[in-house]
N, C-alpha and C positions, 0 to 999 in steps of 0.2 A: 462633249460640251453641248450646250443648248444652242443650236444654230437654226436660223439667223439669230444673232445675239439680241435677246429681248431687252437688254439694258438700253439699246439704241433705237430699236424699232419694234414697237409692241404690236404692230399690225400684221407683220409678215409671218408670224409663227403661231397665229391663233387658228386652231382647229374648231370649226363650228359643229357642235353635235346636232345631228339631224333632228329637226323638231317634228317627229312623227309620234304616233300614239304609244310607241314602245319606249320612248326615251325622254319625252318632254311633257310638262304640264301647261305649256303655252295654250293649247287648244282646249283645255278643260274650262268650262264655263258653268257647269252645274254639278250638284252633288252626285247625280247619276254618272256623269263623266268621270268624276274622281273615283267613284266606286269601281268602275270598269277598269280604269288605269291601275288601281291597286290590285284588282283581281288578276290582271295580266302579269303584274309584277310578282305577285305571290306564286303564280304558276311557274314563273322563271326561277324563283328562289327554290321551290320544291324540286325543280329539275336539277338545279346545281347541287342541292343537298343530296340527292339520290346518286350523284356521280362522284361525290367526295369519297376518297379512300383514306380511312383511318387505320394506321398500322398499330396492332396491339403492342402494349408495352413490352410484353414478354419476348416479342420478336426483335426488340432492340437490344436485349441483353446479350453480352458476350461477343459482339462483332469484332472487338479489338482488345487492346490491353486495358481499356477503361471499363471492364466489366464491373457492374455495381456489387457492392457487398451489402449483405442484410444484417442488421443488428436488432435485437429485441431488448426492450426496457420495460419490465413489468408487462402491462397489457399493450404496449406500444411497439410498433414495428417501423423501422426506418431503412431506407435505401440510401447508401453512401456512394456517390459517384465521383471519382477523381476528376477534378476540374482543371483540364490542361488542353492547350491547343493541339491539333493533330500534326505532330512533327513528322509522321510518316507520309503526310500529304501537305507539303509546304506551300502549295499553290491552291489550297482549298478556298473557294470563293463563295461569298454570300452577298445577296442583293438586299436592298431596302427600298421601299416605295412609300410615298406620302403625297397627299394633295393639300395644298394651301389655298384657302378661300380668301377673297378680297373683303376688306372692311367697307369699301364703298360700292354700293349697288351699281351695276353696270360694268365694273372693271372685270378683267378676265381672272379666272382661277389658274393655277399652275400645278401640273402633275410632274413629280420628280422620281427619277429612277437612278440609283447608284449601285455599283458593285465594288466590293472591297475584298482584299486578301485577308482571310481570317487569322493568319499567323503574323504577318507583318503590318497589318492594319493600313496598308496602302490602298488608296482609292484607285482602281484600275479602269473604271468607266463611270461616266455620269451623263445624263441627258434629261431634258425637260420638255414639256409641251404646255404652252399657254392655250387655253380654251375658254370659249364663251359658256358661262354658267346659266343654262336655261331650264334647269330642273330644280324645282323648289324642294327644300329639305322636308322630308316626312320621316318621322321616327320609324326605325327598323327597315327603312328602304334607302339608306345612305349609299349603298353599293351602286345604285343606278346613276348617282352623280359622279362617281369616280372611276368606274371600271373601264369605260371606253378608252380614255387617254392612257391609263395605265397599261391596258392590253397592247395598245399601239406601241408604246415605248418599249415594252419588253420584247415584243415580236420583232421590232426594228433591230434591237440588239442581237437577238438570236439569228437573224438573217444576215446582218452586216458584220457582226463580231461574235461568231459562235464560239470563239476561243475564250471569251470571258463569261459564258453562260454560267450562272451560279449553281452551286449545289442546292441551295435553298434560298427563297426570298422571304424576308421578314417584312410584314405589312403593318402599317399603322392603322389598326383596327382589329376587330374580332374575326375569328374563324367560325367554328361550329358553336361557339358561345353566343347564340343568337336565337331569337324567338322562333325562327324557322330553320335553324341549323345552317344558315347560309349568309355569313358575314362576308365582308369584302375580301378577306384572305381566302375564302373558299372560291369566290369568283375568279380571283387571280390565278389560283392553282388549277382550277378546272379548265379555264380558257387557255392557259399557256402550257399545261402539262408539267409544270415545275413544282417541286416540293415547296409549300408555303406554310408560314407560321403566323398566327394572329397575335399581335402585341397591343393589348388594350391598356390605356392609362387610367381609365375609370371602370368601376364595376358595373357591368350590365345586369340589371335586376331581371331575373328570369328563374322560373321553376322553383320558387321558394328561396332563392339566393338573393340577398340584399347586401348593400354596402355595410350596414350595421352588423349583420350576422357574420360576414366575412371578416370584418375588423375585430370583432369579439373572438371569433374562432382562431384567428392568427395570433392574437395576443396570448390566449391560453396555451396554444401549441408551442409558441416561442419560449414561454416560461418553462414548459415541460421539457423542451429540447435542451435548454441550458443545463438543466440538472443531469440529463443524460450525457451530454458532451463532456461535462466536467469529469465524469468517470472514465472517459476515454482519453483525456488530454495527456495523461502520463505515458500512453503507448507510443506517442511520437508519430502517429500516422498522419499523412497529409490528407485532410479532409476537404473535398471541394463542395459539390452540391449535395444537399441532403433533401430527400423526398419523404415526407411524412405519409405513411400508408394509411393513416387515419384520416379520411377525407373530411372536409368541412361539409356537413350535410344540411341542406336547406330546411329539412324538417326537424331533425334531432338537435342541431345547434340552436335553432330558435327556441325549443323547449328548455334547453339548458340555460340559455341567456335569460329567458323570462324568470326561471327559478332563481338565478343568481341576482337578478335585478330586484326581485321582490325581497330578497334577504339584505342586500348590501347597498342599494341605490340610495343616495342622499335625497332628502326631501326637497332640496333645491332644484331638482329637475335633471334633465338629460345633459345639460351643458357641463356639469361638474364631472359626470362619468366620462364623457368624451375627452375632456381635457386630461383626466387622470389616465386614460388609456393611452393617449398620445405621448404623454410624458413618460410613461412606463416603456413604451415601445422605443422611444428615442434613447432612453438610458440603457436598454437591453442590446441595442445594436452594436455597441463597442465590444462587450463580451462575446456576442455572437460572431462578429467579424474576426475576432481573435481565434475562434475555434473552427470556423468553416467559411467557405466562400459564398454560399447562397443557401436559402431555405425555401422549399416549395411545398405547398399543400394542395392536393386535388380538390376540386369543387364539384360536389355531387348534389344534384337537385332533388326535390321531394319525390320525383318520379323514379329516382334510383340511377339516373344516367349521370356519367361524369362529363362535364362540359368543358373543363379546363383546369387551370391551376393558378393560384396566387403565389407570387414569388417576391421575397424581400431579402435583405441582407446582402444582396449582390452589388456589383459596382464598387464604389469606394476607391477606385484607382486614381481618381482626381479628387483630392481631399482638400476641403475648404477649412477644416478645423485645424488651427495652428498647432495646438498641443498634440494632436494625433499625428499630424504631418511631421512634427519634430521628433516624435517617438518612432517613426517608421511604420506606424500602424494607421489604417484608415477604416472607418466604420462604413459599412454598406448602408443602403437606403432603407428607412423605416416605412417608406410608402411603397406598397406592393405594385407590381405590374400584373397583368392578367393574360396569361399565355393560353392559347387554344390551338387546336389543330386546324390548319387550313386545308391541306391536301397532301397526301402521300408521305405522311410522317406520323410518328407515335407521339403521344403527349410527353412521354419521358424524354425523347430526343429533342423535342421542341423546347422544353424547359432547359435542357442541358446546353443547347445552342445558344439560347438567350443568356444564360448565365456566363458562358465563356466569352460572349461578345460584348459584355457590358462593362464599360469603364466607369459609367455613372448609372443612374436608374434606368434609362432607356438604352436598349441594345444599340451598338454603334451604327449598324446599317441604317436603322430607322432614324436615329438621331441625326446622321449626316444628311439624309434626305430631307428631314424637317428643317434643318438649319439652311440648307441650300435653297429650299422652297421659300422660307421666310425672307432670305436675302433678295431673291427674285421679286417677291411681292412688294418689298419696300421700294425697290428701284422702279418697278412698274407703276406703283402709286405715285412716285415723284414725277414720272413722265406724264401721267395722265391727269395730274391735278393742276 
């Protein structure tokens, strides 16, 4: 629990971040000061990036009975991974961290850390820390606003409750899918030594990869996958997570998209194309969810580096659609999440963990941390208003 209880006293649990040159913009008064601060932050990001350990996907194959199967369809190759909780490890724990920021300037922010049982979904540990927000947001430097309270929360748990130290921590934010390969999930992993996974809700534009390119690439690959899966459906195999080995390529997919747009795009502009794509994706989620538990495609930049993966079709365990709920089926999400390595994990394992822990679009550890943080922020706002 978060003690002292911030619902009743918001002054006793506020940790003030030291306002020195390494963590605050309070002392910056000139462009030269800002340049120097950003230079120091970049150096720290490069140091963190150099210490990140990315496990190759091949090293993740065959550790247990969930060894992936490979299937080929024409020129396409897929990995099929059974999506089931680890029954051989009934107490496998996963953590989730999130930071909620205040709507009113001057109010404290809150960092939240939860740990849950991956099989029973029971929350076994939760803690939070209110802290003064004295670091202004600067694009690609968000980690410096969040890392100190998150690190304190995790290390506090490791010291006081080592029995609930998680197998991995899912972080609300990116890992190596970052301009300098050092998102908040990398910071959390490197500083705590725990396996971490970045879970992004929006696409980070980088290395030729953009929101439009990824959206177009996912639509094309989902259509192709449905044709492939229909040929397997009669075999009766339980199909969980499917990983498309054909990466969305920031360079190649852009050229393909431009070629198709020149041929098919209506003269009315991009809005008609976007609407058509969204409608198609929504319609395809029902058939996709009937055939598999989740679908992921790796994201490769123009440089040739794989930065992460986009995943959709997962979740669906909490169904809002009355017809599908009545039929006993639930469609997964059409809006992808963006999974990336934080530290000490392979991308394949990161995607699999996210798929297994998703009741809805956002994996449950991150979702619980987010909901807890929002509840705290509402009550803090009521007290301070």
